N, C-alpha and C positions, 0 to 999 in steps of 0.2 A: 741257694734257697729252693725249697720245694713248694709246690702249690699249697700244701697243708700249712707250711710255715708262714707263707704269705697271709693266709686266712687268719691264723693265730696272731700274727703281728698286727694286722689291721684291727682285729677284735681288741687287742690290748690298747689300742688308741681310742676305743669306745664305740666302734661300728659293729652292728650286728650283721654278719655276713656268713654265708655258708659255702661259698665257692671262690676260686681264684679270680674268675672273671669279674664278679661283683666286687670283690675286695679291691682289685686293681681299679675298677671304675670309680668307686667311692674315694679311694686314696688319691686318685687323680684330681677329683674335684677338691678334696680337702687341701691338698698341697698347692694346687693352682690358685685357690681362693684364699690361702693363708689362714685356715681355720686353726685357732689357738685352743679353743675349748675341746672337750672330748668329741671325737668324730661320730656323734650320733647323726642320723640322717637329717634330723631337724636342724642341728647346728651347722651341718655342711650346707644344706640348701638355703639356710638363712643368710649365708655369706655369698650366695650367687650374685654376681655383678649385675647391676641394672645397666641401662644405656650409659656408656662411659667413654671418655676420650681415648683410652687405651684399647678397650675391647670393641668399641664401635657400636653401631645399632644392633639390637637383639643379640647381646652376648650369650644369652642362654643357648641359642642355636649353635653358635660357634663353639662354645664350651662343651656342649653335648657331643658334637662331632669329634672334638679333641678327645674326650673321655672314651668314646667308642674306639678311636684309633689307638689310644694308649692301652686299653684293655686287650686289644688284639696283639699289640707288641709284647706286653707282659706275658700273656698266655703263651705266645709263641716261644718266648725265651724260657718259659718253665715247662715246655712240652705239653701244654694243655690245648686240646681242640675245643674252642669255645663256640663253634658254630660259624656259619657263613656270614660274609659281609651283608648279604641280602637280608638275612634274618635280623641282624642287629640294626640294619638301616630301617627296617620296618618298625622295630621297637622304638627307635629314635624318632621316626616320623610320628608314631602314635603319642609319644611323650611330648613332642613339640606342640601337637594339637592341644593336648590336655594342659600342659604347664605354661606354654607361651602363647597359646591361642593362634598359632601359625601353622598353616598347612604348607609343608615344603614340597618342592617339585617331586613327582614320582618317577618311576622308571629307574634307570641306573644312576641318576644324579647323586643321590645320597650315599649309596655304596661307593661310588667313585670319589665322593668327597671324603669319606672315611679313609679310603686307600691313599688318597693324596695327602691327607693330614698325617698319615703314618710316616711320610718322608720328611716332615718338617722338624725344625730345630726344637720347638717347644715340646712336641711329642717325644722326641729322643731324650730331652732333659728330664721330663716327668717320668718316663719309663725307667731311666737310670736311678732317679730318686726313689721310686717305688721298690725297685729290686735291691736297693741299699737300705731300706727301712729297717730299723731296729725296734724290738718290742719296747713299749712304754713301761717304765718301772712302776711297781705298785705304789711307791711313795709319791711319785709325781701324779698318778691318777687320783690318789686320795687328796692331795693338795688341791687339785683342780675341782674336785667335788666338794671341797670345803670340810673335810673330815680328817681327823687325826689317824695315824696308822701306828 
């Protein structure tokens, strides 16, 4: 798979994305959260788990760290430089304030958390699933949107 193919495959699932890093990030959330509808950002984020017995407290924080780890793994596998851990840790930190109302520890904690998550089983499984994604067929997309093809 090439970076452009990943972008096109994720777009075929309904997500508007322009680069491999963002495609991997949104695909990670969609696959992790079991999104069945087209992968629009609204549909993906509507499935974000709340406090849950499996995900524990503040699963949005854990899931965002996971998605940042998976995007790094996918981009590395595709030969894409998506930027430093520190850059994406800062973006993650800002998103957590905005989306979760939580300010995470600063310094190297978040970048180290992303690096640590990259070694986990869940990150490896989601990376594999993303790299094995197939394009969604037009007939399946039409069926999901409730229209005939």
